[in-house]
Backbone as CSV, one residue per row, in Angstrom:
resi,resn,N_x,N_y,N_z,CA_x,CA_y,CA_z,C_x,C_y,C_z
1,UNK,1.757,-14.395,1.454,1.644,-13.224,1.261,2.057,-13.057,-0.587
2,UNK,1.287,-12.450,-0.952,1.423,-12.448,-2.290,1.997,-11.047,-2.885
3,UNK,3.214,-11.043,-3.444,3.599,-9.815,-3.517,2.973,-8.680,-4.739
4,UNK,2.165,-9.647,-5.748,1.790,-8.907,-6.648,0.789,-7.783,-6.371
5,UNK,0.084,-8.408,-5.034,-1.215,-7.772,-4.708,-0.732,-6.499,-4.049
6,UNK,0.823,-6.307,-3.674,1.158,-5.149,-2.860,1.213,-3.818,-3.827
7,UNK,0.430,-3.012,-3.753,0.272,-1.627,-4.659,-0.100,-0.740,-3.800
8,UNK,1.072,0.140,-3.207,1.038,1.212,-2.413,1.417,2.355,-3.466
9,UNK,0.562,3.487,-3.747,1.410,4.353,-4.914,1.687,5.615,-3.706
10,UNK,1.287,5.762,-2.777,2.160,6.789,-1.721,3.247,6.530,-1.352
11,UNK,4.242,7.172,-1.234,5.430,6.949,-0.664,5.595,7.771,0.669
12,UNK,4.963,8.932,0.939,4.449,9.809,1.965,3.087,9.585,2.271
13,UNK,2.911,9.621,3.696,1.844,9.456,4.149,1.543,10.275,5.468
14,UNK,0.205,10.992,5.592,0.262,11.832,6.698,-0.941,11.150,7.482
15,UNK,-0.661,11.232,8.905,-1.625,10.312,9.742,-2.292,11.138,10.600
16,UNK,-3.366,11.142,10.749,-4.252,11.936,11.958,-4.227,10.794,12.921
17,UNK,-3.267,11.126,13.938,-3.290,10.231,15.222,-4.558,10.086,16.098
18,UNK,-5.100,11.239,16.296,-6.322,11.317,17.397,-7.654,10.463,16.432
19,UNK,-7.615,10.420,15.007,-8.491,9.557,14.542,-8.291,8.172,14.803
20,UNK,-6.973,7.999,14.515,-6.508,6.656,14.445,-6.839,5.953,15.923
21,UNK,-6.442,6.652,16.955,-6.746,6.438,18.507,-8.119,6.217,18.379
22,UNK,-9.130,7.139,18.065,-10.556,6.762,18.463,-10.900,5.440,17.778
23,UNK,-10.495,5.444,16.149,-11.192,4.268,15.462,-10.744,2.718,16.138
24,UNK,-9.289,2.723,16.504,-9.053,1.547,16.953,-9.274,1.224,18.325
25,UNK,-9.829,2.363,19.190,-10.216,2.266,20.603,-9.015,1.878,21.474
26,UNK,-7.673,2.287,21.130,-6.403,2.470,22.309,-5.514,3.125,21.786
27,UNK,-4.520,3.537,23.006,-3.587,4.674,22.616,-2.578,4.040,21.710
28,UNK,-1.975,5.484,21.342,-0.973,5.502,20.097,0.504,4.473,20.449
29,UNK,0.463,4.370,21.659,1.565,3.410,21.835,1.312,1.981,21.453
30,UNK,0.063,1.511,21.963,-0.486,0.229,21.338,-0.366,0.408,20.231
31,UNK,-1.206,1.241,19.267,-0.985,0.770,17.649,0.507,0.813,17.307
32,UNK,1.656,1.943,17.742,2.608,1.579,17.465,3.165,0.197,17.552
33,UNK,3.023,-0.389,18.650,3.371,-1.590,19.184,2.950,-2.879,17.938
34,UNK,1.659,-2.650,17.918,0.890,-3.675,16.830,1.594,-3.137,15.289
35,UNK,1.759,-2.141,14.917,2.323,-1.783,13.765,3.801,-2.440,13.731
36,UNK,4.542,-2.527,14.576,5.969,-2.825,14.643,5.959,-4.336,14.606
37,UNK,5.172,-4.947,15.166,4.695,-6.431,14.948,4.460,-6.822,13.732
38,UNK,3.486,-6.235,13.424,3.201,-6.766,12.003,4.002,-6.301,11.005
39,UNK,4.896,-5.054,10.960,5.882,-5.069,10.095,7.033,-5.994,10.068
40,UNK,7.221,-6.314,11.312,8.429,-7.310,11.407,7.853,-8.909,10.657
41,UNK,6.554,-9.077,10.806,5.850,-10.428,10.265,6.090,-10.339,8.694
42,UNK,5.696,-8.880,7.943,5.559,-8.754,6.536,7.318,-8.960,6.204
43,UNK,8.111,-8.548,6.722,9.560,-8.294,6.513,9.965,-9.573,6.393
44,UNK,9.407,-10.425,7.278,10.060,-11.416,7.210,9.315,-12.452,6.313
45,UNK,8.264,-12.361,6.086,7.491,-13.091,5.112,8.040,-12.485,3.560
46,UNK,8.569,-11.378,3.269,8.915,-11.020,1.912,10.470,-11.499,1.806
47,UNK,11.058,-11.682,3.379,12.514,-12.306,2.826,12.362,-13.974,2.675
48,UNK,11.362,-14.329,3.148,11.475,-15.677,2.608,10.914,-16.011,1.179
49,UNK,10.170,-15.335,0.988,9.519,-15.481,-0.498,10.705,-15.228,-1.570
50,UNK,11.364,-13.909,-1.114,12.524,-13.567,-2.070,13.582,-14.501,-2.210
51,UNK,13.821,-15.149,-0.997,14.971,-16.359,-1.014,14.554,-17.661,-1.575
52,UNK,12.989,-17.915,-1.812,12.754,-19.110,-2.256,12.596,-18.760,-3.834
53,UNK,12.492,-17.522,-4.189,12.604,-17.199,-6.148,13.948,-17.172,-6.221
54,UNK,14.711,-16.736,-5.550,15.918,-16.523,-5.738,16.885,-17.682,-5.881
55,UNK,16.225,-18.984,-4.975,16.877,-20.149,-4.965,16.554,-20.954,-6.274
56,UNK,15.325,-20.685,-6.809,14.986,-21.321,-8.164,15.495,-21.224,-9.115
57,UNK,16.389,-19.668,-9.356,17.386,-19.446,-10.315,18.709,-19.634,-10.126
58,UNK,18.753,-20.092,-8.860,20.650,-20.291,-8.273,21.260,-21.289,-9.365
59,UNK,22.439,-20.908,-9.467,23.276,-21.596,-10.463,24.497,-22.116,-9.614
60,UNK,24.912,-23.442,-9.522,26.254,-23.550,-9.111,27.421,-23.656,-10.020
61,UNK,28.113,-22.742,-9.385,29.640,-22.403,-10.243,30.637,-22.312,-9.291
62,UNK,30.678,-23.328,-8.413,31.681,-23.169,-7.453,33.285,-23.456,-7.690
63,UNK,33.467,-23.952,-9.429,34.705,-24.616,-9.438,35.640,-23.088,-9.860
64,UNK,34.779,-21.834,-10.389,35.594,-20.625,-10.562,35.350,-19.642,-9.881
65,UNK,34.484,-19.927,-8.748,34.618,-18.989,-7.763,34.163,-17.694,-7.860
66,UNK,33.257,-17.164,-9.080,33.082,-16.300,-9.494,31.655,-15.763,-9.151
67,UNK,31.228,-14.615,-9.113,29.872,-14.381,-8.942,29.099,-14.368,-10.041
68,UNK,28.416,-15.004,-10.376,27.405,-14.853,-11.713,26.232,-14.301,-11.426
69,UNK,25.671,-13.663,-12.191,24.135,-13.277,-11.926,23.379,-13.695,-13.175
70,UNK,22.212,-14.421,-12.613,21.293,-14.512,-14.027,20.379,-13.421,-14.217
71,UNK,19.903,-13.314,-15.754,18.851,-12.232,-15.820,17.727,-12.359,-14.833
72,UNK,17.067,-13.468,-14.691,15.790,-13.997,-13.918,16.149,-13.140,-12.235
73,UNK,17.395,-13.648,-11.746,17.843,-13.045,-10.316,17.545,-11.763,-10.266
74,UNK,18.007,-10.951,-11.600,18.421,-9.368,-11.266,16.616,-8.719,-11.322
75,UNK,15.877,-9.459,-12.451,14.223,-9.459,-12.418,13.658,-9.318,-11.044
76,UNK,13.918,-10.610,-10.580,13.306,-10.674,-9.081,13.702,-9.562,-7.950
77,UNK,15.045,-9.288,-8.150,15.597,-8.331,-7.289,14.914,-7.190,-7.381
78,UNK,14.607,-6.437,-8.621,14.239,-5.433,-9.120,12.848,-5.237,-8.736
79,UNK,12.044,-6.652,-8.543,10.843,-6.625,-8.250,10.397,-6.555,-6.785
80,UNK,11.220,-6.840,-5.928,11.199,-6.621,-4.353,11.684,-5.424,-4.202
81,UNK,12.760,-4.894,-4.883,13.414,-3.218,-4.593,12.100,-1.984,-4.910
82,UNK,11.143,-2.483,-5.755,10.192,-1.735,-5.869,9.065,-1.778,-4.896
83,UNK,8.965,-2.756,-4.012,7.899,-2.610,-2.823,8.063,-1.935,-2.298
84,UNK,6.969,-1.534,-1.575,7.087,-0.655,-0.361,7.789,-1.107,0.640
85,UNK,8.353,-0.334,1.540,8.782,-0.985,3.289,7.703,-1.409,3.584
86,UNK,7.922,-2.312,4.549,6.833,-3.299,5.521,6.553,-2.352,6.461
87,UNK,6.994,-1.283,6.851,5.943,-0.097,7.873,5.149,0.440,7.099
88,UNK,5.308,0.751,5.992,4.132,1.430,5.332,3.026,0.723,4.593
89,UNK,3.353,-0.787,4.427,2.395,-1.957,4.222,1.563,-2.082,5.504
90,UNK,2.321,-2.211,6.611,1.340,-2.267,7.944,0.709,-1.151,8.324
91,UNK,1.067,0.202,7.929,0.162,1.208,8.310,-1.134,1.217,7.386
92,UNK,-1.150,0.758,6.119,-1.937,0.815,5.148,-3.116,-0.314,5.429
93,UNK,-2.555,-1.476,5.946,-3.393,-2.612,6.585,-4.260,-1.899,7.851
94,UNK,-3.412,-1.040,8.472,-4.025,-0.812,9.815,-5.527,0.302,9.108
95,UNK,-5.033,0.931,8.556,-6.101,2.100,7.750,-7.008,1.208,7.187
96,UNK,-7.071,0.214,6.549,-8.141,-0.761,5.993,-8.566,-1.477,6.558
97,UNK,-8.330,-1.872,8.051,-9.234,-2.531,9.169,-8.551,-3.852,8.894
98,UNK,-7.298,-4.282,8.142,-6.755,-5.738,7.926,-6.189,-6.099,8.807
99,UNK,-5.862,-5.615,10.163,-5.119,-6.256,11.052,-6.251,-6.440,12.423
100,UNK,-5.850,-7.589,12.762,-7.121,-7.930,13.854,-5.777,-8.136,15.218
101,UNK,-6.285,-7.402,16.111,-5.542,-7.499,17.288,-6.431,-7.513,18.623
102,UNK,-5.870,-7.591,19.540,-7.006,-7.924,20.749,-6.468,-6.924,21.982
103,UNK,-7.248,-6.246,22.638,-7.002,-5.316,23.811,-7.461,-6.036,25.084
104,UNK,-6.284,-6.009,25.830,-6.374,-6.724,27.360,-7.292,-5.997,28.181
């Protein structure tokens, strides 16, 4: 997942549930289940990516046992804080037909 490509400008969203059900050909409970699973995947991917970038700038100062912050770590943290929540990303993926799922 590329975090630079995630750009959602809206922080609030109004969804028409009946249109979503008709479009996806399943009931709202299955859609919520799909969105929750996709949201967890996105959240875990973002966490892994954040930890990789954070480790790159990590300093080993165990002698003083103090907490040191690099400017790079602060900037990376700010970037990840500005990202939208994983649930909002998954909803936009569903609305843009970027989620593939199978009905049994």
